[in-house]
N, C-alpha and C positions, 0 to 999 in steps of 0.2 A: 616536443612531448609523441608526434604521431614517429619522430626516428626513433626512436627509443619502442614506442611499441612494435615499430618496424623490425628492428635489432632482434625484438622477445622473442619474436614469428620467428624470423633467422635461425637463432640461437634454439627455438624448442625443436626444429629441424636436423640440426645438426647434434642435440643433447637425443633424438633418438634412436640416430645413430651408432650414438657412445654408449647406450644406454642397454642396444642388443647386444652389442658384443663385450659390454662388463654382465651383463647376465652369468655368460659364459664362464670369464671369470671366477665370478661368485660362488656359482653353484659346484664349480669344479674343487675352488679350498675348502668350500663348506662341507664337504662329501671326502677329499681324501687328503685333506690343507695343502694340496698341491698349486701355484702357480704357474697356472699354464703360459709361456711365452710363444710359445707357436699357435698360440690363439689367434693373434692378430694375421697372422698368414695364410689360418684357415679363409677368415674371411677375405684373404686379397685372393684366393682361389673361387670363391665364391661370386667375385668378381667376377674374375676372366673367365670361369663357366657360363655365369648368365652373358658376360660379350658374345661366346663360341656360339651358344645358341641362339643367342637373337641374331646375330650375323651371316655365321653362317647355313643354321639350320632353318633359320628364318618362325622361330620360335615369338609369342607374343610374352609379354611382358610378365602376366601371373605363373603361364606357367613354368617360365626358364628359374623364375624364384624358386620357384616349388620344387623342380629337380637340383637346381643349385642347392638347397637344405637337403636337401634326400643323399645325392656327392658327399657334400660337405658334413652328414651326418656319419656318413661311411667311413671316412677319410680321417674323421675324432678319433673312432672307435678302433681302427687298424694303428692311427697311431697310440694309444692311451694301451693297444693289446703289446706292440712290440716294444717302444717306447719306455712305457711309464709302468706296465707292469710288473717289470724282473727287477725293478728299482723297489718296488711297493714299501722294503723293510729295509732300503737302505736311508743314507740319511738327505737331508732337505738340500742342501750343497748342490749331491750327488744329481738328484732330477731333479736341482734348477738349470745344472746347466746342462743336461742331457735337453731339458726345454728348447733352451738357446739354441741348442745342435740343432732339433729339431728346423725352430724358425729356419737356421741358416739352410739347409736343407730345402727347404720351400720354396725358399727365394731364388735359391742357385736354378732349382729344377724347372721352376715357373720359366725361369732365364735362358733357361738352353730350349724350349721348348716353345715358349713366345716370342725371345728376345728383351734384351733391356729395355726398348724405348717405352715410351709412353703411348699409349694405343689412347685414340678416343672411342666411348662406348656408345653407340650404333643409338639412333632413335628410337625410342620403344612406346616412346609415351606423347601424346599432340600439349604443348604444354602451353596453355588457357591463363591470365590474369585477371585477378578480380582486384578492384581497389573500392576501399571502405573509406571516406573520410581522408585520404593520403596515404593509408595502409594498403600495402597492395598483396595480395600471398595466392600463389600460383598452384598450378594441378601437378607439381611434384613433391612442394612440399605437406599440400595436403596426402598425399600419395602416401609417402614416408609417416607422416606422425600416423594416419588411420592402420597403416600395416603395420607398424610399432606398436600399438595399443592393442589390436587383435592379438600377435602373439605373446604380448606380455596377459593379457586375460586368461588365452590358451594356456600358458605355460604355469599361472598360480593355478588355477582348475586341476591342472596334470599332482601338481605339487598337493596341493594340498586334500584333495576329493577324489585322488584314482592313489587303489593300491600301492601302484610303483610309487607313487609319488609318498606314503606313509614310512616304506619303505625307504625311500631317499632319505625322510627327515629321521626315520631309526639312524641307519648308520651315520649322519652328518653329527649325532648325540654322541652315538658310542656305537664302534663298528665291532667290538667285541662281544658284546649284550648281541646286536641283532643279527650276527652269525648263531651264536646259541642259542636263539628265540629260532632258529631256520630259516632266518634270511640270506638269500644267497649274494652277498659279496659283492665280487665280481660281478653278476646282473647291473647288481647297482650303480655302481662307476659307469660300467658301459653305457649304460641306458644314460646317466650322467652327460657323458661324451656327445652320446646323439642329442640334444636339445638341446647344450651349451652350443655346439657346434652348427646345428640346423639354423640354430638365430643367427651365427656370425657370417653363414653362405646369404641368408637373407640379406643380411645389413652391405656385405659387401655389395650385390648385387643393385638396392636401391641408393648406394652410396656414389656406384657409377653413374646412376640415371641424376644424379644429384649435381655432381659437378663435370658429366661429359668425360671424363680420361681415367683412365687406370693406368698403374705399371705394376711391375712384381715386387717392388720393397712400398707398397702405398700401406700395407698393415703396421709397420713398424711406429711413426709416431700415435698414429690411431688407437692400436694395440696400447699407444702407453697411456696413451689417455686416458680409451677405458679402464687398466688399469689403476690408473688416479681414481679418479670415477667409481670403481669398485672399495676400493681404501675409504675415499670420501663417504659412502654412505654407509660403512658396513660389511668390509670382508665379508664373505658368507652369509648375507645375509638379500634375500632379495630385492623387497624391498628396497634397501640402499643401494643396491646399483642401481635400480629406475633414477630414483630422486640424482645420483649422484652424475647419473650421463647429463639428464636435462640440466644438474646444475653448471656441471663442468662445460655443456653447448653452450649457455645463455653468459657463462660469464666470458670463455674464448669469444664467442659472438660480442659485447661487447666493447674488450680489450681493444678491438679490432679496428671499433666504430671508434671508435674517444681515445684513443692510446696509439695506435698503430699496429699493422696486419703482425709490423717486426717480435714484438713482443705479445703477443696470445700463447708460445708454445713457455716463453718461460713462467709464466702467469700460474698457467698449469703446475708447473715445476714446483715454483715458488706455494702453489696450497697444497702439494703433496707432502711441503716436509714442515708446513704448519699444524698438519693435521697429524703426520707423525710425532708433532713436538707436543700438542695440544690434547689432543683425543686421538693415540694411534689404534681402537678399536672403532674408530670413525662415527658418523653421527646413529646410525642405529644401533652401535654395536654395545655391549658392557661388558665392563671388564670383569675378567673371570679367576678367579684363586685355581693354580695347579697344586696340587699335591708333589712336594720334593720328595 
C-alpha cells in the first residue's frame, strides 16, 4: 500500500508537467483548431533558457522560471505570426505539416547553439525529503505541484473573468460572429499562444529540476504525451487537459513501477488509440453535430 501511495505521488509530480504542456495544446486547438506539434519544443527551449540563466547568469529558480515564461511567450507569438497566420485559411494538413516543420527547426537550432549532448541541469533547489509512514515526498515534488496549481488557477481566472478571456471563449465558439461583434481575432489568437507558450516554458524549467538533465530532443516524447493527455480529457477543454495530464502521469508511473519502464510509452499511446475509438471527444468533450 505504501508503495502504491508513493507511486501516486510520483505520478502527480509527472502529471503536473504534462498538464502544463497539455494546456497549451488544448487552448490553441480550442481557439483556432490547430494541433501545434511545435509546442513540445517550446517547452524544450524554456528548459534550456532556464539552464542558461541558472548556470551562466547565476539567477535563482523563480526569476529563471519567470524569464523563461516571458521568452517562450514571445517565441510562441513569433511562431504564430510567421508560420501559422499565413496558413490560417489553408487546409489542416498544411498547418499540421508546418507545425512539424517548426518543431524540427527548433530542435536543430538548439542542437546548433548548445550541442546535441545531454546537459546536467544545475542545482537550483535544495532537495529535502520528508517521510510519512513510509511514503517520501521531496521539495522538488512539492515545488512542481504548487507551481502548477498556481499557474492553472491563474489561467482559469484569466479565461473566466477577464475581458480577453471572454474574447477567447467567443472566438472559440464562433470566430466570424466574434469578429462581427468587434473582437480582434488576431489579437486573441496571439494572446492564446502567449498563455500556452508561457506555461510550456515554466514546465521546461520544472522538468529540468525534476530530472536534472535536458537535451534538444527532450520535447518530443513529453509533447506527444501531453497531446495524448489533451485528447484524453477532451481537446479544446481546459479542465480536461488538467485531468488528462494528471491521469497520464499517474498511469505512466504505475506502469513503470509494476509493469516495467519499457512499456510505459506503449501504454500511453494505447490509451490514445482506445480513446479515439471509444470516445473521440475525450472525457469532458461532447459530440457536436455539424451542418453539411
